N, CA, C and O of each residue as an XYZ file, in Angstrom:
608
protein
N      -1.166     -6.055    -14.541
C      -1.967     -7.429    -14.588
C      -2.304     -7.896    -13.474
O      -3.403     -8.438    -13.355
N      -1.380     -7.781    -12.353
C      -1.869     -8.253    -10.842
C      -3.182     -7.766    -10.304
O      -3.974     -8.496     -9.708
N      -3.396     -6.302    -10.584
C      -4.299     -6.069    -10.206
C      -5.974     -5.819    -11.101
O      -6.965     -5.141    -10.827
N      -5.606     -6.800    -12.310
C      -7.132     -6.919    -12.845
C      -7.330     -8.232    -12.338
O      -8.554     -8.294    -12.458
N      -6.988     -9.330    -11.855
C      -7.170    -10.238    -11.315
C      -8.220    -10.095     -9.657
O      -7.816     -9.518     -8.648
N      -9.474    -10.735     -9.791
C     -10.035    -10.848     -8.462
C      -9.544    -10.823     -7.493
O      -8.550    -11.549     -7.522
N      -9.752    -10.140     -6.129
C      -9.252    -10.293     -5.040
C      -8.827    -11.982     -4.570
O      -7.764    -12.493     -4.216
N      -9.905    -12.400     -4.722
C      -9.965    -13.936     -3.950
C      -8.918    -15.004     -4.681
O      -8.608    -16.137     -4.311
N      -8.547    -14.365     -5.669
C      -7.183    -15.028     -6.277
C      -5.907    -15.233     -5.302
O      -5.393    -16.274     -4.892
N      -5.581    -13.899     -5.078
C      -4.530    -14.070     -4.086
C      -4.670    -14.982     -3.000
O      -3.754    -15.755     -2.719
N      -6.267    -14.944     -2.058
C      -6.277    -16.168     -1.310
C      -5.731    -17.384     -1.420
O      -5.245    -17.919     -0.424
N      -5.729    -18.039     -2.716
C      -5.834    -19.516     -3.217
C      -4.554    -19.817     -2.444
O      -4.572    -20.319     -1.320
N      -3.355    -19.459     -3.152
C      -2.042    -20.064     -2.675
C      -1.769    -19.625     -1.576
O      -1.115    -20.417     -0.897
N      -2.105    -18.248     -0.894
C      -1.766    -18.124      0.438
C      -2.529    -19.274      1.117
O      -1.849    -19.936      1.901
N      -3.791    -19.628      0.967
C      -4.367    -20.752      2.176
C      -3.675    -21.928      1.908
O      -3.326    -22.610      2.871
N      -3.340    -22.394      0.467
C      -2.822    -23.923      0.248
C      -1.077    -23.803      1.066
O      -0.474    -24.718      1.626
N      -0.715    -22.651      0.908
C       0.806    -22.754      1.571
C       0.758    -22.458      3.080
O       1.469    -23.058      3.886
N       0.037    -21.669      3.354
C       0.119    -21.309      5.168
C      -1.515    -21.727      5.848
O      -1.816    -21.525      7.025
N      -2.191    -22.175      5.088
C      -3.511    -22.600      5.888
C      -4.354    -21.312      5.959
O      -4.124    -20.196      5.493
N      -5.581    -21.866      6.801
C      -6.312    -20.305      7.022
C      -5.773    -19.827      8.478
O      -5.274    -20.531      9.355
N      -6.008    -18.478      8.482
C      -5.566    -18.088      9.419
C      -4.907    -16.409      9.364
O      -5.008    -15.981      8.214
N      -4.509    -15.770      9.964
C      -3.776    -14.434      9.609
C      -2.508    -14.577      9.245
O      -2.000    -13.459      9.329
N      -1.719    -15.360      8.883
C      -0.721    -15.741      8.177
C      -0.949    -15.833      6.759
O      -0.218    -15.274      5.941
N      -1.800    -16.425      6.502
C      -2.322    -16.544      4.923
C      -2.556    -15.049      4.608
O      -1.850    -14.480      3.775
N      -3.516    -14.430      5.253
C      -4.381    -13.271      5.146
C      -3.076    -12.135      5.023
O      -3.205    -11.186      4.250
N      -2.031    -12.272      5.699
C      -0.733    -11.018      5.778
C       0.066    -11.337      4.517
O       0.714    -10.430      3.994
N       0.064    -12.389      4.069
C       0.613    -12.880      2.875
C      -0.294    -12.512      1.638
O       0.333    -12.037      0.691
N      -1.199    -12.602      1.529
C      -2.370    -12.061      0.542
C      -2.215    -10.647      0.067
O      -2.176    -10.092     -1.031
N      -2.138    -10.264      1.387
C      -2.538     -8.669      1.659
C      -1.387     -8.012      0.571
O      -1.573     -7.321     -0.431
N      -0.295     -8.446      1.103
C       1.127     -7.842      0.581
C       1.007     -8.366     -0.592
O       0.873     -7.401     -1.345
N       0.974     -9.338     -1.211
C       0.987     -9.572     -2.505
C       0.101     -8.593     -3.475
O       0.499     -7.923     -4.428
N      -1.510     -8.741     -2.823
C      -2.116     -7.863     -3.580
C      -1.750     -6.334     -3.597
O      -1.891     -5.602     -4.577
N      -1.241     -5.944     -2.326
C      -1.052     -4.450     -2.363
C       0.197     -3.774     -2.672
O       0.174     -2.545     -2.601
N       1.278     -4.342     -2.999
C       2.296     -4.106     -3.048
C       2.697     -3.484     -4.720
O       3.563     -2.688     -5.084
N       1.889     -4.071     -5.309
C       1.863     -3.641     -6.894
C       2.108     -2.212     -7.207
O       2.899     -1.769     -8.040
N       1.163     -1.428     -6.265
C       1.297      0.013     -6.647
C       2.682      0.813     -6.419
O       3.226      1.361     -7.378
N       3.226      0.865     -5.147
C       4.455      1.018     -4.417
C       5.268      0.641     -5.675
O       5.603      1.529     -6.460
N       5.560     -0.511     -5.866
C       6.646     -0.958     -7.087
C       6.255     -0.209     -8.228
O       7.173      0.470     -8.688
N       5.308     -0.138     -8.748
C       5.119      0.570    -10.167
C       5.401      2.014    -10.091
O       6.018      2.708    -10.899
N       4.894      2.314     -9.085
C       4.953      3.565     -8.854
C       6.296      4.505     -8.427
O       6.439      5.684     -8.752
N       7.236      3.716     -7.630
C       8.507      3.851     -7.496
C       9.537      3.384     -8.956
O      10.689      3.813     -9.010
N       9.215      2.864     -9.605
C       9.799      2.548    -11.018
C       9.426      3.660    -11.865
O      10.193      4.068    -12.737
N       8.134      4.243    -11.629
C       7.908      5.595    -12.517
C       9.005      6.922    -12.071
O       9.850      7.619    -12.632
N       8.426      6.776    -10.761
C       9.085      7.884    -10.360
C      10.881      8.337    -10.632
O      11.436      9.388    -10.954
N      11.355      6.988    -10.321
C      12.592      7.010    -10.711
C      13.149      7.042    -12.342
O      14.224      7.524    -12.698
N      12.245      6.472    -13.127
C      12.502      6.716    -14.642
C      11.906      8.359    -14.889
O      12.343      9.002    -15.844
N      11.406      8.655    -14.428
C      10.891     10.510    -14.340
C      11.711     11.324    -14.121
O      11.858     12.353    -14.781
N      12.473     10.935    -13.010
C      13.758     11.932    -12.572
C      14.561     12.688    -13.807
O      15.307     11.998    -14.501
N      14.428     13.984    -14.063
C      14.828     14.624    -14.938
C      16.469     14.311    -15.429
O      17.358     14.296    -14.579
N      16.671     14.143    -16.436
C      17.814     13.192    -17.134
C      18.989     14.496    -17.016
O      20.112     14.149    -17.381
N      18.891     15.634    -16.652
C      19.903     16.701    -16.704
C      20.313     16.472    -15.247
O      21.488     16.202    -15.002
N      19.417     16.565    -14.277
C      20.027     16.347    -13.129
C      20.832     14.982    -12.547
O      21.558     15.002    -11.554
N      20.513     13.637    -13.482
C      20.963     12.508    -13.307
C      22.577     12.599    -13.877
O      23.527     11.949    -13.442
N      22.592     13.511    -14.879
C      23.952     13.641    -15.401
C      24.924     14.201    -15.063
O      26.070     13.793    -15.252
N      24.507     15.529    -14.344
C      25.010     16.085    -13.599
C      25.608     15.281    -12.176
O      26.826     15.324    -11.999
N      24.984     14.753    -11.446
C      25.127     13.842    -10.498
C      26.251     13.012    -10.995
O      27.261     12.978    -10.293
N      26.226     12.357    -12.073
C      27.297     11.397    -12.687
C      28.808     12.345    -12.979
O      29.947     11.907    -12.817
N      28.451     13.689    -13.429
C      29.842     13.982    -13.989
C      30.452     14.632    -12.549
O      31.544     15.189    -12.659
N      29.869     14.604    -11.296
C      30.590     14.910    -10.275
C      30.736     14.035     -9.585
O      30.819     14.172     -8.365
N      30.821     12.626    -10.345
C      31.396     11.294     -9.659
C      30.538     10.594     -8.741
O      31.040      9.972     -7.805
N      29.282     10.635     -8.917
C      28.437     10.135     -8.110
C      28.688      8.620     -8.318
O      28.695      8.252     -9.493
N      28.903      7.647     -7.323
C      28.551      6.033     -7.663
C      27.305      5.950     -7.891
O      26.578      6.943     -7.840
N      26.766      4.460     -8.248
C      25.121      4.055     -8.404
C      24.509      4.318     -7.261
O      23.447      4.934     -7.166
N      25.040      3.941     -6.513
C      24.146      3.953     -4.841
C      23.801      5.446     -4.710
O      22.644      5.864     -4.700
N      25.170      6.404     -4.587
C      24.544      7.418     -4.493
C      23.685      8.175     -5.464
O      22.861      9.003     -5.074
N      23.880      7.887     -6.740
C      22.949      8.324     -7.666
C      21.580      7.833     -7.382
O      20.670      8.640     -7.574
N      21.289      6.685     -6.971
C      19.899      6.185     -6.713
C      19.618      7.186     -5.455
O      18.842      8.141     -5.495
N      20.361      6.805     -4.387
C      19.504      7.525     -2.982
C      19.737      8.860     -2.672
O      18.974      9.378     -1.857
N      20.775      9.627     -3.229
C      21.080     10.692     -2.786
C      20.497     11.904     -4.437
O      20.442     13.125     -4.586
N      20.232     10.907     -5.197
C      19.297     12.101     -6.568
C      18.010     11.667     -6.761
O      16.954     12.223     -6.461
N      18.248     10.444     -7.378
C      16.873      9.841     -7.706
C      15.561      9.618     -6.643
O      14.454     10.136     -6.786
N      15.906      8.864     -5.727
C      15.133      8.718     -4.653
C      14.241      9.770     -4.260
O      13.034      9.625     -4.060
N      15.010     11.024     -4.141
C      14.509     12.097     -3.074
C      13.704     13.239     -4.543
O      12.876     14.146     -4.464
N      14.360     12.694     -5.638
C      13.511     13.581     -6.742
C      12.087     12.813     -7.201
O      11.152     13.236     -7.881
N      12.320     11.398     -6.495
C      11.118     10.666     -6.970
C      10.213     10.491     -5.941
O       9.242      9.740     -6.042
N      10.543     11.317     -4.692
C       9.768     11.013     -3.396
C       8.205     11.199     -3.651
O       7.515     10.312     -3.148
N       7.542     12.177     -4.333
C       6.312     12.371     -4.400
C       5.457     11.038     -5.136
O       4.376     10.644     -4.697
N       6.100     10.475     -6.243
C       5.245      9.584     -6.764
C       5.374      8.622     -5.869
O       4.395      7.893     -5.706
N       6.484      8.396     -5.144
C       6.824      7.037     -4.139
C       5.907      7.030     -3.292
O       5.055      6.162     -3.098
N       6.109      8.247     -2.642
C       4.725      8.509     -1.379
C       2.979      8.279     -2.012
O       2.020      7.999     -1.293
N       2.940      8.471     -3.399
C       1.602      8.353     -3.678
C       1.500      6.733     -3.733
O       0.453      6.209     -3.354
N       2.686      5.853     -4.250
C       2.141      4.362     -3.986
C       2.292      4.053     -2.965
O       1.575      3.065     -2.807
N       2.997      4.352     -1.749
C       2.661      3.889     -0.401
C       1.204      4.295      0.039
O       0.536      3.656      0.851
N       0.839      5.338     -0.548
C      -0.531      5.843     -0.004
C      -1.373      4.996     -0.463
O      -2.408      4.820      0.180
N      -1.128      4.199     -1.784
C      -2.112      3.355     -2.852
C      -2.292      2.129     -2.121
O      -3.367      1.575     -1.892
N      -0.807      1.648     -1.675
C      -0.805      0.508     -1.214
C      -1.542      0.444      0.227
O      -2.393     -0.393      0.526
N      -1.155      1.276      0.901
C      -2.166      1.042      2.010
C      -3.702      1.149      1.894
O      -4.408      0.582      2.729
N      -4.138      1.729      1.069
C      -5.501      1.675      0.613
C      -5.938      0.256      0.031
O      -7.041     -0.275      0.165
N      -4.870     -0.215     -0.617
C      -5.584     -1.451     -1.182
C      -5.355     -2.540     -0.307
O      -6.023     -3.564     -0.451
N      -4.440     -2.447      0.643
C      -4.234     -3.302      2.002
C      -5.582     -3.204      2.795
O      -6.113     -4.234      3.212
N      -6.137     -1.969      3.004
C      -7.693     -1.813      3.412
C      -8.379     -2.555      2.827
O      -8.963     -3.470      3.408
N      -8.457     -2.382      1.769
C      -9.432     -3.103      0.734
C      -9.517     -4.623      1.102
O     -10.572     -5.240      0.955
N      -8.528     -5.133      1.521
C      -8.158     -6.728      1.780
C      -8.902     -6.664      3.078
O      -9.188     -7.855      3.201
N      -9.307     -6.183      3.923
C      -9.609     -6.382      5.464
C     -10.872     -7.532      5.158
O     -10.716     -8.740      5.335
N     -11.642     -7.153      4.860
C     -13.229     -8.025      4.798
C     -12.834     -9.198      3.891
O     -13.091    -10.343      4.263
N     -12.221     -8.970      2.719
C     -11.761    -10.226      2.304
C     -11.183    -11.536      2.973
O     -11.539    -12.713      3.020
N     -10.152    -10.813      3.456
C      -9.158    -11.960      4.364
C      -9.956    -12.154      5.415
O      -9.839    -13.264      5.934
N     -10.798    -11.363      5.933
C     -11.911    -12.272      7.102
C     -12.609    -13.490      6.877
O     -13.330    -14.016      7.724
N     -12.370    -14.000      5.583
C     -12.982    -14.845      4.636
C     -12.345    -16.191      5.260
O     -13.056    -17.193      5.332
N     -11.157    -16.214      5.660
C     -10.269    -17.183      5.772
C      -9.665    -17.302      7.002
O      -8.717    -18.076      7.129
N     -10.186    -16.468      8.185
C      -9.748    -16.534      9.294
C      -9.311    -15.505      9.926
O      -9.199    -15.519     11.152
N      -9.009    -14.490      9.209
C      -8.180    -13.349      9.916
C      -9.007    -12.410     10.711
O      -9.837    -11.725     10.113
N      -8.855    -12.296     12.116
C      -9.760    -11.625     13.029
C      -9.661     -9.759     12.817
O      -8.760     -9.231     12.166
N     -10.640     -9.076     13.427
C     -10.084     -7.805     13.358
C     -11.697     -7.165     12.826
O     -12.748     -7.772     13.030
N     -11.610     -5.982     12.199
C     -12.649     -5.114     11.568
C     -13.529     -5.947     10.645
O     -14.749     -6.112     10.620
N     -12.296     -6.536      9.711
C     -13.364     -7.385      8.379
C     -14.237     -8.187      9.016
O     -15.391     -8.380      8.634
N     -13.475     -8.918     10.479
C     -14.454    -10.189     10.740
C     -15.711     -9.441     11.339
O     -16.788    -10.036     11.358
N     -15.615     -8.259     11.789
C     -16.759     -7.801     12.111
C     -17.883     -7.395     11.070
O     -19.063     -7.179     11.344
N     -17.347     -7.340      9.952
C     -18.073     -6.671      8.811
C     -18.974     -7.778      8.549
O     -20.202     -7.698      8.510
N     -18.072     -9.107      8.324
C     -18.329    -10.292      7.654
C     -19.537    -10.923      8.733
O     -20.634    -11.289      8.311
N     -19.253    -10.970      9.793
C     -20.548    -11.529     10.877
C     -21.604    -10.719     10.594
O     -22.656    -11.256     10.248
N     -21.528     -9.393     10.681
C     -22.846     -8.593     10.327
C     -23.641     -8.936      8.548
O     -24.844     -8.932      8.289
N     -23.084     -9.063      8.086
C     -23.340     -9.633      6.552
C     -24.052    -10.914      6.831
O     -25.240    -11.148      6.609
N     -23.082    -11.778      7.393
C     -23.855    -13.230      7.542
C     -25.304    -13.129      8.102
O     -26.352    -13.577      7.638
N     -25.062    -12.406      9.242
C     -26.332    -12.190     10.254
C     -27.447    -10.965      9.606
O     -28.359    -10.512     10.297
N     -27.240    -10.608      8.429
C     -27.819     -9.493      8.398
C     -28.377     -8.479      9.274
O     -29.555     -8.122      9.264
N     -27.421     -8.017     10.065
C     -27.055     -7.199     11.300
C     -26.686     -5.644     10.472
O     -25.516     -5.326     10.262
N     -27.713     -4.868     10.103
C     -27.544     -3.944      9.280
C     -26.644     -2.672     10.305
O     -25.544     -2.270      9.926
N     -27.055     -2.338     11.133
C     -26.469     -1.287     12.357
C     -25.139     -1.805     12.179
O     -24.319     -1.226     11.467
N     -24.798     -3.264     13.022
C     -23.611     -3.764     13.201
C     -22.748     -3.447     11.746
O     -21.774     -2.723     11.951
N     -22.904     -3.794     10.550
C     -22.393     -3.880      9.481
C     -22.053     -2.232      9.239
O     -20.983     -1.927      8.713
N     -22.961     -1.257      9.626
C     -22.713      0.113      9.274
C     -21.511      0.538     10.274
O     -20.604      1.264      9.868
N     -21.548      0.092     11.483
C     -20.514      0.557     12.415
C     -19.252     -0.090     12.209
O     -18.218      0.540     12.433
N     -19.219     -1.241     11.819
C     -17.914     -2.198     11.566
C     -17.230     -1.444     10.022
O     -16.073     -1.091      9.795
N     -18.326     -1.388      9.231
C     -17.706     -0.364      7.953
C     -17.497      0.473      8.188
O     -16.331      0.679      7.851
N     -17.991      1.444      8.721
C     -17.686      2.907      8.675
C     -16.302      2.914      9.779
O     -15.439      3.748      9.505
N     -16.090      2.138     10.850
C     -14.553      1.746     11.354
C     -13.574      1.597     10.356
O     -12.540      2.264     10.340
N     -13.850      0.796      9.573
C     -12.679      0.359      8.363
C     -12.584      1.617      7.317
O     -11.461      1.799      6.846
N     -13.581      2.470      6.914
C     -13.192      3.788      6.264
C     -12.680      4.543      7.002
O     -11.603      4.945      6.562
N     -13.101      5.159      8.472
C     -12.354      5.612      9.061
C     -10.809      5.743      9.466
O     -10.029      6.685      9.607
N     -10.731      4.181      9.597
C      -9.462      3.922      9.619
C      -8.665      4.241      8.230
O      -7.490      4.606      8.253
N      -9.386      4.076      7.047
C      -8.163      4.144      5.880
C      -8.339      5.543      5.587
O      -7.422      6.029      4.925
N      -9.559      6.547      6.004
C      -9.077      7.937      5.943
C      -7.998      8.623      6.788
O      -7.212      9.478      6.381
N      -8.095      8.028      8.253
C      -6.892      8.359      9.149
C      -5.492      7.912      8.259
O      -4.532      8.669      8.112
N      -5.559      6.806      7.810
C      -3.937      6.445      7.082
C      -3.912      7.221      5.963
O      -2.893      7.906      6.049
N      -4.533      7.491      4.899
C      -4.781      8.463      4.188
C      -3.935      9.891      4.185
O      -3.042     10.410      3.516
N      -4.814     10.235      5.416
C      -4.343     11.540      5.840
C      -2.450     11.499      6.411
O      -1.425     12.083      6.058
N      -2.849     10.356      7.550
C      -1.064     10.470      7.894
C      -0.308     10.708      7.419
O       0.462     11.629      7.690
N      -0.212      9.470      5.945
C       0.531      9.434      4.978
C       0.747     10.523      4.520
O       1.904     10.940      4.568
N      -0.585     11.561      3.764
C       0.142     12.638      3.238
C       0.732     13.692      3.990
O       1.715     14.297      3.562
N      -0.039     14.067      5.568
C       0.536     14.376      6.382
C       2.378     14.559      6.570
O       2.995     15.622      6.618
N       2.842     13.399      6.635
C       4.078     12.667      6.778
C       4.811     13.216      5.580
O       5.747     13.980      5.817
N       4.492     12.913      4.228
C       5.115     13.337      2.967
C       5.322     14.852      2.849
O       6.363     15.260      2.334
N       4.280     15.817      3.351
C       4.128     17.190      3.520
C       5.395     17.627      4.657
O       6.050     18.638      4.402
N       5.625     17.033      5.589
C       6.250     17.366      6.409
C       7.671     17.077      6.085
O       8.601     17.755      6.525
N       7.814     16.024      5.283
C       9.328     15.377      4.651
C       9.768     16.386      3.345
O      10.893     16.649      2.920
N       8.428     16.845      2.881
C       8.712     17.702      1.815
C       9.210     19.304      2.251
O       9.992     19.977      1.580
N       8.655     19.676      3.352
C       9.084     20.833      3.911
C      10.588     20.783      4.681
O      11.308     21.781      4.700
N      10.833     19.985      5.076
C      12.237     19.716      5.621
C      13.018     19.517      4.525
O      14.148     19.864      4.868
N      13.037     19.116      3.292
C      13.668     18.957      1.916
C      13.614     20.440      1.627
O      14.687     20.861      1.195
N      12.755     21.258      1.733
C      12.905     22.300      1.048
C      13.646     23.581      1.630
O      14.079     24.492      0.925
N      13.734     23.521      3.042
C      14.551     24.236      3.725
C      16.019     24.139      4.017
O      16.566     24.987      4.723
């Protein structure tokens, strides 16, 4: 439901409660981008093999042990997908948040659009895309390192 609303809807309560600026941009970005990690974490934990959970219970695992030592490690690929999607959604808010006073690359894109400076827009937009690609690759690399360490 939250991802079906336009991005600008998230700015309204943030601006009302926190005013214009970086604080409201951070709040709006967090609210907008946290949905995938919550949804995919829940999905990953629910998809853990019931036999594995039953085996952990039969060995006397507490609920916390079951969650942190069995379910979360089994759900890690899905959780990492959620983290990756959260980062990508946060990057999509960069330009939108610049409209309420947040500084950064999004502000450069907004200035370029307002002044019809095509080259400046390409450079700033390209920087946002490159940053998103780098974050995507870093999270994928971090996950593959964690997965290799878990396999050994």
